[in-house]
C-alpha positions in Angstrom: 72.8 42.8 -21.2 74.3 39.9 -22.7 76.2 37.9 -20.1 77.2 34.5 -19.5 77.2 33.7 -15.9 75.8 35.2 -12.6 76.0 34.0 -9.1 75.9 31.2 -8.1 75.7 29.5 -11.4 79.6 31.3 -11.8 83.2 29.8 -12.5 85.0 33.4 -11.7 84.9 37.0 -10.9 83.1 37.7 -14.3 79.8 36.9 -13.2 80.3 38.6 -9.9 81.4 41.9 -11.6 78.2 41.7 -13.9 75.8 41.0 -11.0 77.2 43.9 -8.7 77.4 46.6 -12.0 73.6 45.6 -12.7 72.8 46.0 -9.2 74.0 49.4 -8.8 72.7 50.3 -12.4 69.4 49.4 -11.4 69.6 51.6 -8.0 69.9 54.4 -10.5 66.9 53.7 -12.1 68.2 51.5 -15.1 65.8 48.7 -16.2 68.0 45.6 -17.2 66.6 42.5 -18.9 70.5 40.1 -18.4 70.5 37.6 -21.3 71.6 33.9 -20.4 72.6 30.8 -22.1 71.3 28.8 -19.5 68.3 28.4 -17.5 68.6 28.3 -13.3 67.6 30.0 -10.1 69.5 33.0 -9.4 66.9 35.2 -6.7 67.6 38.6 -8.0 64.9 41.2 -8.0 66.5 43.9 -9.2 66.6 43.2 -13.0 65.2 40.7 -15.0 67.0 37.3 -15.5 65.9 35.5 -18.8 67.2 32.5 -20.2 67.5 33.0 -24.0 68.4 29.2 -24.4 66.6 27.2 -22.0 69.3 24.2 -21.3 70.5 22.7 -18.0 73.0 25.3 -16.4 75.5 22.5 -15.9 76.6 22.4 -20.1 77.4 26.2 -19.9 78.9 25.7 -16.5 81.5 23.5 -18.5 81.9 25.6 -21.0 82.3 28.8 -18.6 85.1 27.0 -16.7 86.6 26.3 -20.3 86.9 29.7 -20.6 90.5 29.4 -21.0 91.5 25.8 -21.4 88.2 24.9 -23.3 88.3 21.7 -21.6 86.5 20.6 -18.3 88.3 19.1 -15.7 86.3 16.9 -13.2 87.0 16.1 -9.9 88.6 12.4 -10.4 90.9 13.9 -13.0 88.7 13.3 -16.1 88.5 15.8 -18.8 86.1 17.0 -21.6 86.5 18.9 -24.4 83.7 21.0 -24.7 82.0 22.8 -27.9 82.6 26.4 -26.6 82.0 28.0 -30.3 78.9 25.5 -30.7 77.5 27.0 -27.2 78.0 30.5 -28.7 76.0 29.8 -31.6 73.1 28.7 -29.7 73.1 31.6 -27.5 73.9 33.9 -31.0 70.8 32.9 -32.4 68.6 32.2 -29.3 69.7 36.3 -28.6 68.7 37.2 -32.2 65.3 35.2 -32.4 64.3 36.1 -29.0 64.6 40.0 -30.3 63.6 39.7 -33.9 60.0 37.9 -32.8 59.1 40.0 -30.0 58.4 44.1 -29.3 61.3 44.4 -26.7 62.8 47.9 -27.6 66.3 48.5 -25.7 67.9 51.6 -25.9 71.7 50.3 -25.4 72.8 46.5 -25.7 75.9 46.0 -23.4 77.8 42.5 -23.9 80.4 41.0 -21.9 83.6 39.2 -23.1 84.2 37.8 -26.4 81.4 34.9 -25.6 78.7 37.2 -25.7 80.1 39.5 -28.8 78.7 38.0 -31.8 75.0 37.7 -30.2 75.8 41.6 -29.5 76.4 42.1 -33.2 73.9 40.4 -34.5 71.0 42.3 -32.3 73.3 45.8 -33.5 72.8 44.3 -37.2 69.2 43.7 -36.9 68.3 46.5 -34.4 70.7 49.2 -35.2 70.5 50.0 -31.6 74.2 51.1 -29.4 76.7 48.2 -28.9 78.8 48.2 -25.9 81.5 45.2 -25.3 83.1 45.2 -22.0 86.4 43.8 -21.7 86.9 41.3 -18.9 90.0 40.0 -20.4 91.6 39.6 -23.6 92.5 36.1 -25.0 96.3 36.8 -25.0 96.4 37.3 -21.7 94.3 34.0 -20.6 96.5 32.4 -22.8 99.6 33.3 -20.7 100.7 36.3 -23.3 103.1 33.7 -25.1 101.5 32.4 -27.7 98.6 34.5 -28.3 95.7 32.5 -27.6 93.1 31.0 -29.9 92.6 33.0 -33.6 89.0 32.1 -33.9 88.4 33.7 -30.2 90.6 36.7 -31.4 88.8 37.0 -34.5 85.4 37.5 -32.2 87.1 39.9 -29.9 88.4 42.0 -33.0 85.4 42.4 -35.1 83.5 42.9 -31.4 85.5 46.1 -30.9 86.0 46.9 -34.0 82.3 47.4 -34.7 80.6 48.5 -31.0 80.3 52.0 -30.5 82.1 52.0 -27.3 84.7 49.7 -25.5 84.7 49.5 -21.7 87.9 48.3 -20.6 87.9 47.1 -16.4 91.4 48.6 -16.0 94.1 50.8 -17.4 96.2 47.9 -17.7 93.6 45.8 -19.9 93.0 49.3 -22.4 96.5 49.1 -22.9 96.5 45.2 -23.5 93.4 45.8 -26.2 95.5 48.5 -28.2 98.4 46.2 -27.9 96.7 43.6 -29.7 93.8 45.0 -31.7 94.8 48.6 -32.4 91.6 49.7 -31.2 92.0 53.7 -30.8 92.5 54.8 -27.2 89.7 57.0 -27.6 87.2 54.4 -28.3 88.2 52.7 -24.8 86.8 53.9 -21.8 88.1 52.3 -18.1 85.4 51.5 -15.9 87.4 49.9 -12.9 85.6 46.8 -11.4 85.4 47.6 -7.4 83.7 46.1 -4.5 80.9 47.6 -2.1 82.4 47.0 1.6 79.0 46.5 2.9 78.8 43.1 1.3 81.5 41.8 3.2 79.7 39.4 5.8 80.6 39.0 9.3 82.9 36.3 10.3 82.7 33.6 12.9 85.0 32.8 15.4 85.0 28.9 13.8 87.0 29.0 10.9 85.9 26.4 8.3 89.5 25.3 7.9 90.1 23.7 11.2 93.2 22.0 10.6 94.9 25.3 9.3 93.4 26.6 12.9 95.3 24.0 14.6 98.4 24.6 13.2 98.4 28.6 13.5 97.8 27.8 17.3 101.1 25.9 17.0 102.6 28.9 15.5 102.5 28.3 11.7 101.7 31.0 9.6 99.2 30.7 6.2 99.4 32.1 2.7 96.0 31.8 0.4 95.4 32.3 -3.0 91.9 32.1 -4.2 91.2 31.9 -7.6 91.0 29.8 -11.1 94.0 27.2 -11.6 94.9 28.3 -15.5 97.9 29.8 -16.9 96.8 33.3 -16.9 97.3 33.2 -13.1 100.6 32.3 -12.6 100.4 29.6 -9.8 103.7 27.7 -11.1 105.4 30.5 -9.5 103.6 31.1 -6.3 104.6 27.2 -6.0 108.0 27.7 -7.0 108.3 30.7 -4.4 106.9 28.5 -1.3 109.9 26.0 -1.9 112.1 29.4 -1.2 109.8 30.4 1.9 109.3 26.9 3.4 113.0 26.8 2.9 113.7 29.7 5.3 110.4 29.7 7.6 109.4 25.8 7.7 106.4 26.6 9.4 104.3 27.8 6.5 101.8 26.5 5.0 99.9 27.6 1.6 96.3 27.2 0.8 95.3 27.0 -2.6 91.6 27.6 -3.3 90.2 26.9 -6.8 89.4 24.8 -9.5 90.9 24.1 -13.3 93.2 22.7 -15.9 96.2 23.1 -14.1 95.4 21.1 -10.8 97.1 18.0 -11.3 100.2 19.6 -13.0 100.8 22.0 -9.5 99.9 19.4 -7.4 103.0 17.3 -9.5 104.8 20.8 -8.9 104.6 20.9 -5.2 105.6 17.2 -5.2 108.8 17.4 -7.3 109.9 20.8 -5.1 109.4 18.6 -2.0 107.1 20.9 -0.6 103.7 18.9 -1.1 103.0 18.6 2.9 103.7 22.2 2.9 100.5 23.0 0.2 97.1 22.9 0.6 94.8 22.2 -2.3 90.9 22.8 -1.0 89.1 23.1 -4.4 86.5 25.2 -5.6 84.7 26.9 -2.8 81.4 29.1 -2.1 79.9 30.7 1.1 81.5 30.3 4.6 84.7 28.2 3.0 85.3 30.7 0.7 85.5 33.8 3.3 87.1 32.0 5.7 90.0 31.0 3.2 90.8 34.9 3.2 90.1 35.5 6.9 92.9 32.2 7.8 95.1 33.9 6.1 98.3 36.2 6.8 98.9 37.4 3.4 96.7 36.7 0.2 98.9 36.2 -2.7 97.8 37.0 -6.3 100.8 35.9 -8.6 99.0 36.4 -12.6 101.0 36.4 -15.4 98.1 39.4 -16.4 95.3 40.1 -14.4 92.7 42.6 -15.9 91.8 43.6 -12.6 91.7 41.1 -9.7 88.6 41.4 -7.8 90.1 38.7 -4.8 92.7 40.8 -3.8 90.0 43.3 -2.7 87.9 40.4 -1.2 91.0 39.3 0.8 91.4 42.9 2.5 87.6 42.9 3.1 88.3 39.7 4.9 91.2 40.9 7.2 94.3 39.8 5.2 96.7 42.0 3.2 97.8 41.0 -0.4 100.5 40.8 -2.6 99.9 41.3 -6.2 101.9 41.1 -9.2 102.3 44.3 -11.1 100.9 42.9 -13.9 97.0 43.7 -12.0 94.8 46.2 -12.6 93.9 46.3 -9.2 97.0 47.9 -8.6 95.3 51.1 -9.9 93.0 51.7 -7.1 94.5 49.8 -4.2 98.3 51.5 -3.6 98.6 49.6 -0.1 99.6 46.0 -1.5 102.9 44.6 -1.5 104.0 44.6 -5.4 106.5 42.0 -7.4 106.7 40.8 -11.1 105.2 37.8 -11.9 108.0 36.3 -12.9 110.3 37.5 -9.9 110.1 34.1 -8.3 112.8 35.3 -5.5 111.4 38.6 -5.1 108.1 36.9 -4.4 109.3 34.8 -1.9 111.4 37.3 0.1 107.8 39.5 0.2 106.0 36.5 1.7 108.8 35.5 3.8 109.0 39.1 5.3 105.2 39.2 6.0 105.1 35.4 7.6 107.9 36.4 10.0 106.6 39.5 11.1 103.2 39.8 12.3 103.2 43.5 13.1 104.1 44.3 9.0 101.3 42.0 8.2 99.0 44.2 10.5 100.4 47.6 9.2 100.0 46.1 5.6 96.1 45.4 6.2 95.2 48.4 8.2 96.5 50.9 5.7 95.0 48.9 3.0 91.6 48.9 4.7 91.4 52.5 4.8 91.5 52.5 1.0 89.0 49.3 0.5 86.7 50.9 3.2 86.1 54.1 0.2 85.2 51.9 -2.7 81.9 51.7 -4.3 80.2 49.7 -7.3 77.9 52.5 -7.4 81.0 54.5 -8.9 81.3 52.0 -11.6 77.8 52.5 -12.5 77.6 56.2 -12.4 80.6 56.0 -15.0 78.3 53.7 -17.0 75.3 55.7 -16.8 77.7 58.4 -18.5 78.8 56.4 -21.8 74.9 55.3 -22.2 73.8 59.0 -21.9 76.4 59.6 -24.6 75.7 56.5 -27.2 71.7 57.6 -26.5 72.6 61.2 -27.4 74.3 60.2 -30.5 71.8 57.5 -31.5 68.9 60.6 -31.4 71.1 62.9 -33.3 
């Protein structure tokens, strides 16, 4: 496995998906060495985690956060441009050196997203092992579709998918994006949906970390939450604009925005310009109890993404007790039917649906009850089983 991040040193859902897939693959007897571009403590016992290039994790965390923007935003507003391509080159040559100077033997090379494709292609060139590239998002979607994204990243994505033996997409939505952007034939792309393990949802306690919000709920307020990166593809400006309409109709509504990213100050300013700053709370990036409680405190979770390859946060919200409103441009809709849906650009309809839930506790509870029935049947083991089928197919092809 070639990957850019793993929990707890992850900047988003990519690391979570890699971790959970590998955990389920390991249960099926797959021996995995996961090559990272940094050295850190992960406390993982189901696979070997190796630092291809043993640099400090902080440098690569910046590169991970700059995955969308090439700019790292500090908490005090300072920014720093990140040499993401320099990091890629370091990783590529480190992986190549590691593979070529040892007696390591692998059946399959599995590379996650464009950051690892150059390394994967180099290994395929030198060793001839089957290369599977796993697409968690494409550059055009990360750039918000309007501008197409960084041309160098697009070139890396295109070359990686053209040269790979198999392309995996996290949803049919992402498969269509791959075909649209890169003309990769449909029969070369297999969909392996992301998932969630209901047993991994930790018990909540009665003392929610957001005590101010708990106090406001006791006074009749309702909470709408979003958890994710504050970046262009996530569509947060439309949620803030919808929030203005919701607050106008239901003043006792608060919006909790959890996450970090280059749009933080833009969203802060937009909230002020729209006159709803007192109703929008920016909590920053959270882990652990505060992350879990972000979902649990809410009456509704909203994912307003312009294009969302999958959308694990919608599943996490349901797991922690909250129904979800997601855009129709999200892959998670393919496995979860009991979510509210809206087009990302339809701010008025987004406001209508949010208002309907915060004004009706019975509707909120029924939405969650139905969604949880679907949620309880999900498992990463199903995704791992599909991957095993693909591995076997390409191993048989290589042997022939």
